[in-house]
C-alpha positions in Angstrom: 117.7 100.9 70.3 116.8 104.9 70.3 117.7 106.5 73.6 115.4 109.0 72.9 113.5 109.4 77.3 116.3 109.9 79.3 116.2 112.2 82.1 119.9 114.4 83.2 120.9 111.1 86.1 120.2 108.4 83.6 122.0 109.6 81.0 125.4 110.6 83.3 125.2 107.1 84.7 124.9 105.8 81.7 128.6 108.2 80.3 129.9 109.4 82.9 133.3 107.4 81.6 133.2 109.7 78.4 132.3 112.8 80.1 134.9 115.3 81.0 134.1 116.3 84.8 134.3 112.0 85.5 135.6 110.5 83.7 138.9 110.2 86.1 136.3 107.9 89.1 137.6 104.8 89.9 133.9 103.7 90.4 129.8 105.1 90.1 127.6 104.8 93.2 124.1 104.3 92.1 121.4 104.2 94.7 118.1 105.4 95.3 114.0 104.2 95.0 112.3 101.6 92.7 111.7 102.1 89.4 113.9 105.5 88.9 115.8 103.4 86.0 119.4 103.1 87.4 119.7 99.2 86.1 118.3 100.4 82.7 121.3 103.3 82.3 123.6 101.3 84.1 123.5 98.3 82.2 123.9 100.2 79.2 126.6 102.2 80.2 128.6 99.5 81.4 128.3 97.9 77.9 129.3 100.7 75.8 132.5 101.5 78.2 133.8 98.3 78.1 133.4 98.0 74.3 134.5 101.0 73.7 137.6 100.2 76.1 138.8 97.2 75.9 138.5 93.9 73.5 138.9 90.3 74.5 138.6 90.8 77.9 136.9 89.7 80.6 134.0 91.5 82.2 130.9 90.3 85.7 127.9 90.9 85.9 127.4 90.3 89.9 123.7 89.8 91.4 122.0 88.5 94.2 121.5 85.2 92.4 121.6 84.4 89.1 118.3 84.5 88.2 117.4 87.3 89.3 120.0 88.7 87.8 119.0 86.7 84.3 115.2 89.5 85.1 116.4 91.6 86.2 119.2 92.4 83.9 120.6 90.3 80.8 116.8 89.5 79.5 116.0 93.1 79.5 119.9 93.8 77.4 118.6 92.1 74.7 115.8 94.6 74.3 118.2 97.4 75.6 120.7 97.1 72.9 118.8 95.5 69.7 120.6 97.2 66.9 123.4 98.7 69.1 125.3 95.5 70.3 125.2 91.7 68.8 124.5 89.5 72.3 125.3 85.5 72.4 123.9 84.2 75.5 125.4 81.4 76.9 122.7 80.6 80.0 123.4 77.0 80.6 127.6 78.3 81.7 126.0 81.3 82.2 128.4 84.2 80.3 127.3 86.6 77.3 129.4 87.6 74.5 128.6 91.3 73.3 130.0 92.4 70.2 129.9 96.7 70.6 132.4 99.3 68.1 133.8 96.0 66.8 135.1 94.6 69.6 133.8 91.8 71.5 134.1 90.9 75.0 132.9 88.3 76.8 130.6 89.2 80.3 130.2 86.2 83.0 127.4 86.5 85.3 128.1 85.4 89.2 125.2 84.8 92.5 126.2 86.6 95.5 123.6 85.1 97.8 125.7 83.7 101.0 129.2 84.4 102.4 130.3 81.1 100.7 129.8 82.9 97.1 133.3 84.7 96.9 134.7 80.8 96.2 133.0 81.6 92.7 134.9 84.2 91.8 138.3 83.5 92.8 140.7 83.0 90.2 139.3 85.7 87.7 140.8 88.2 86.3 138.4 91.1 85.2 138.1 95.1 83.2 135.5 95.8 85.3 131.9 94.5 87.4 128.6 96.1 87.3 126.5 95.3 90.9 122.8 94.8 90.0 121.8 96.0 94.1 124.6 95.1 96.1 123.4 95.6 99.0 121.8 92.1 99.0 125.3 91.2 98.7 127.8 90.1 101.6 130.5 92.5 101.7 133.0 88.9 101.3 131.9 88.2 97.7 131.7 92.1 96.6 135.1 92.9 98.1 136.6 89.4 96.2 134.8 90.5 93.4 137.0 93.9 93.4 139.8 91.9 93.5 139.6 90.8 90.4 140.1 94.0 89.1 143.1 95.5 90.2 145.4 94.6 88.0 143.6 95.8 84.7 144.4 99.1 83.9 141.1 101.3 82.7 139.3 99.1 84.9 136.4 100.4 86.6 133.4 99.2 89.1 129.5 99.7 89.2 127.3 99.5 92.0 123.5 100.4 92.6 121.3 99.6 95.5 118.4 100.3 96.6 119.0 101.8 100.2 119.1 99.3 103.3 119.8 100.4 107.0 122.5 102.6 107.4 124.2 100.9 109.3 124.2 98.9 106.4 128.9 98.2 105.4 128.4 99.5 102.2 126.4 102.4 102.9 129.6 103.2 105.4 132.5 102.2 103.2 130.8 103.4 99.4 128.4 105.8 99.6 129.5 107.9 102.5 133.2 107.3 101.5 132.1 108.2 97.7 134.9 110.4 97.7 137.7 109.1 99.3 137.4 106.2 97.3 137.0 107.9 93.5 133.8 106.8 93.0 130.8 109.0 91.5 127.8 108.8 93.6 123.9 109.7 92.0 121.4 109.3 94.0 118.0 108.6 92.0 114.1 108.9 92.8 111.6 107.8 90.6 111.0 111.8 89.5 114.1 110.6 87.5 112.5 108.0 85.4 110.9 109.7 82.5 109.1 107.1 81.4 106.6 106.5 84.5 103.6 107.8 84.6 101.6 109.1 87.4 99.4 105.7 88.1 102.5 104.0 87.8 104.3 105.9 90.4 100.9 105.9 92.7 101.2 102.1 92.2 105.1 102.3 93.8 104.1 103.7 96.7 101.3 101.6 97.6 103.9 99.0 97.2 105.3 99.3 100.4 104.5 101.3 103.7 107.2 102.1 107.4 110.4 101.4 106.7 110.7 99.7 103.6 108.6 103.2 102.2 111.4 105.2 103.0 114.1 102.8 101.6 112.6 102.3 98.7 110.2 104.9 97.3 111.8 108.1 99.2 115.6 106.3 98.9 116.3 106.6 102.4 119.4 104.6 104.1 116.9 104.4 107.6 117.5 101.9 110.4 114.3 99.7 110.6 113.0 100.9 114.3 110.3 100.6 116.4 107.0 99.2 115.6 107.2 96.5 112.9 103.3 97.2 112.0 103.1 101.0 113.0 100.5 101.5 109.7 98.1 99.7 112.0 95.3 101.2 112.7 92.1 101.0 114.8 89.7 100.9 112.1 90.8 98.0 110.7 89.3 96.6 113.7 85.8 94.4 112.9 83.4 94.9 114.9 80.8 92.6 113.2 81.7 91.0 109.6 80.3 88.3 108.3 82.2 86.6 105.4 80.3 87.2 101.4 79.4 83.8 100.5 82.5 83.3 97.5 84.4 84.0 100.6 87.6 81.5 100.3 88.8 80.0 104.2 92.4 79.3 105.8 94.5 78.7 108.4 98.2 80.3 109.5 100.0 77.7 112.8 103.1 79.1 114.2 103.5 76.1 116.2 105.2 76.4 119.3 106.0 73.3 122.4 107.1 75.9 125.4 106.7 78.7 123.3 102.7 79.8 122.2 101.6 77.6 119.6 99.3 80.3 117.5 96.8 79.8 114.9 94.6 82.1 113.2 91.5 81.8 111.1 91.6 83.8 107.5 88.9 84.8 105.0 90.2 86.2 101.7 87.9 88.1 99.8 88.2 89.0 96.8 89.6 92.9 98.2 90.2 92.2 101.6 91.7 89.3 104.3 90.1 88.7 107.4 91.4 86.9 110.0 88.4 85.9 112.0 89.1 84.0 115.2 92.2 82.6 116.8 93.6 80.5 118.9 96.5 81.1 120.8 98.2 78.5 123.6 101.4 79.2 125.5 103.2 75.6 127.2 105.1 78.2 129.2 102.9 79.6 131.5 100.3 76.2 131.5 100.7 73.0 130.9 102.6 72.5 127.8 100.2 70.3 124.9 100.9 67.1 122.4 100.6 67.9 118.3 97.2 65.8 119.2 96.1 68.7 121.1 96.8 70.8 119.5 95.5 69.0 116.4 92.0 69.0 118.0 91.8 72.8 118.6 92.2 73.0 114.9 90.0 71.6 114.3 87.9 73.4 117.2 88.9 76.2 114.5 87.9 75.5 110.8 84.8 73.9 112.2 82.2 75.7 110.2 84.2 76.2 107.4 85.8 74.6 104.4 89.6 75.0 104.7 91.4 75.6 101.7 94.3 74.2 103.0 96.3 74.8 106.5 99.7 76.8 106.0 102.1 75.9 109.2 105.6 76.8 110.5 108.0 74.6 108.2 109.6 73.5 110.8 106.4 72.1 112.9 107.3 68.7 110.8 105.7 66.4 114.1 102.7 68.7 113.8 103.0 68.3 110.0 102.5 65.0 110.4 99.9 64.9 112.7 97.6 67.0 110.5 98.4 64.8 107.5 97.6 61.3 109.7 94.4 62.8 110.5 93.5 62.9 106.4 90.9 66.0 107.5 92.8 69.0 105.9 95.9 70.2 102.8 98.4 70.9 104.7 100.9 73.4 103.4 104.3 74.6 104.5 105.0 78.4 105.1 107.2 80.4 103.2 109.6 82.1 105.9 111.6 84.7 104.7 110.9 87.4 107.4 111.1 90.5 105.5 109.3 89.9 102.3 106.7 88.8 104.8 107.0 91.5 106.9 107.0 94.0 103.2 104.4 92.9 101.8 102.3 92.5 104.9 102.7 96.2 105.6 101.4 96.5 102.1 98.2 95.0 102.6 97.4 96.8 105.7 99.0 99.9 104.8 96.6 100.1 101.7 93.3 98.9 103.9 93.7 94.9 103.1 94.0 93.5 105.7 91.6 93.4 108.2 91.4 91.5 112.2 88.0 90.9 114.3 87.9 92.1 117.7 88.0 88.5 119.5 91.3 88.1 117.7 92.8 89.5 121.2 96.4 88.1 121.4 97.4 88.9 117.3 95.9 92.4 118.5 98.1 92.8 121.4 100.8 91.5 119.6 100.4 94.2 117.1 101.0 97.0 119.8 104.0 94.7 121.0 106.3 93.8 117.4 109.2 95.3 117.3 112.2 95.6 115.4 115.7 95.1 117.4 117.4 98.2 117.0 120.6 96.5 118.7 121.1 95.2 115.4 122.9 96.6 112.7 120.7 94.2 110.5 116.5 94.1 109.6 115.9 91.9 112.6 112.6 91.4 114.9 112.7 91.0 119.0 111.5 87.2 118.5 108.8 87.9 121.2 105.5 89.0 120.9 106.6 87.5 117.6 103.5 84.5 117.1 100.5 85.8 115.8 102.4 88.4 114.3 104.0 84.8 112.7 101.1 82.8 111.6 100.0 86.0 110.5 102.9 86.3 108.0 102.8 82.5 106.7 98.7 83.8 105.9 99.9 86.6 103.2 103.1 84.8 101.6 101.0 82.0 101.6 98.2 83.3 99.5 97.6 86.7 99.9 101.2 87.3 97.4 99.1 86.0 93.9 95.6 87.2 95.6 95.6 91.3 97.1 98.7 91.8 96.3 98.2 91.2 92.9 94.7 92.9 92.7 96.8 96.3 93.9 98.5 96.6 90.8 95.8 95.9 89.0 94.3 99.0 90.3 97.1 101.3 90.8 97.8 100.2 86.5 
C-alpha cells in the first residue's frame, strides 16, 4: 500500500514512536469523531513500530468482540499493508503472524465484551497492545491487558475510541491524565480524514442526533442528560394521514402486568415510518389484564391491516406464546439493545423519517417525559414513562434498521 493521502494527525498517530518529539511517550491515545481514520493510521503504525522494534515477540489487538475486531481491524489490515508486510492469519485460533522488516511477530486477538473477559488475557506476556474502541471495554479487561506488557522493555500501549460520557473511567484516567501517564493524546475530527468527500461527511452527520451527535460527530465527551428525544418536533405529529398502497404494517409491543402494556401499529413506507394508532393499558391504575385480554386488544389494533409480524418485548414469554397459540400473527422477539435502539430512533427522528399520528396520545406524552438519568455515570434512561418509547424502539430495531436507515445511506453517498 502507498501512503500518499494522510493528514498530519494521521501521520502523527502512525509514526509517533519514531519521531524525536514524541518517541519517548509510553502510550498513545487517539479519540474523536467517527470516520476520522484513527483505526487505520494506528493499526498500520502498530505493525510498523512492532516490526521495527521487536522480533519473535507477542502482541495483542483488543476489541469489544473478536468479530468486531476482525471486521474493523484484521480484514482491512490485509489491504492496508499490501506490499508492505506479509500477513499469515489463523482465524480459528485468533492470531496472525506478521512479517515486516525481516522480523516476524505474533499478534493475538482478544475481545473485551464484559467483566469476565479479563480472564482471557491472563498469563500471556505482551510487548504491546492496541485497544480498538477502548471506551467500550470493561476497565478490568483493559487493566489486565496493560499489566501483560509491564515486564517487556520498550513496550508501548495504543488506544483509540469514540467519546463516551465525561464520567467514563477511561476519559478520567487516561485522557485527562495523559501527561501524568506519559501518553500522547491526539484528538480527531472528520476533517482529519482527507479521503472523505463532503457527501460522506454529510452522511455521517445525518446518522446521529442528540448526545450521540455530540460524541460521534463533534467528538465531545459529554453526559447524556435531559430529554432523550429532544429532536422530536411538532411537525412530526400528523393530523391527517392515509398510508399508501405500498405500505407495510407492523405492531410493536412492550408488555407489562402491573406496568403498562403498550402496543403501536406502524405503517412503513419507502421514505418514512408512521405510528397510526396505539393500545396502552396501565395495570397499576386499573385492574390488571390477562394475556388473553391483551391479545384481544392486539387483534382490535390490527383490524383491517395485513400485519407483517408483531415485534414483542423478548422477556414477555407468556404473551409471545399466547400470540403463537392463536396462529394469526407471526411473532418476532425484539432487539432490546437500549442505547443502540435510542441512537437509531434518534437518527430517524432527526432526519424527518419517523412520524406519529395525533391519536397516539400516550407515546406523545412519554416523548415529553422520557429522560436520561443524570445521576448515572453510564448512559441510562430513567425507567419511567418509557413503555411506548420502548415499543417504538423495538419497531425501529426490528424493521427500520434495515430499511429507512439504509435509505439514508443511499441518499447521502
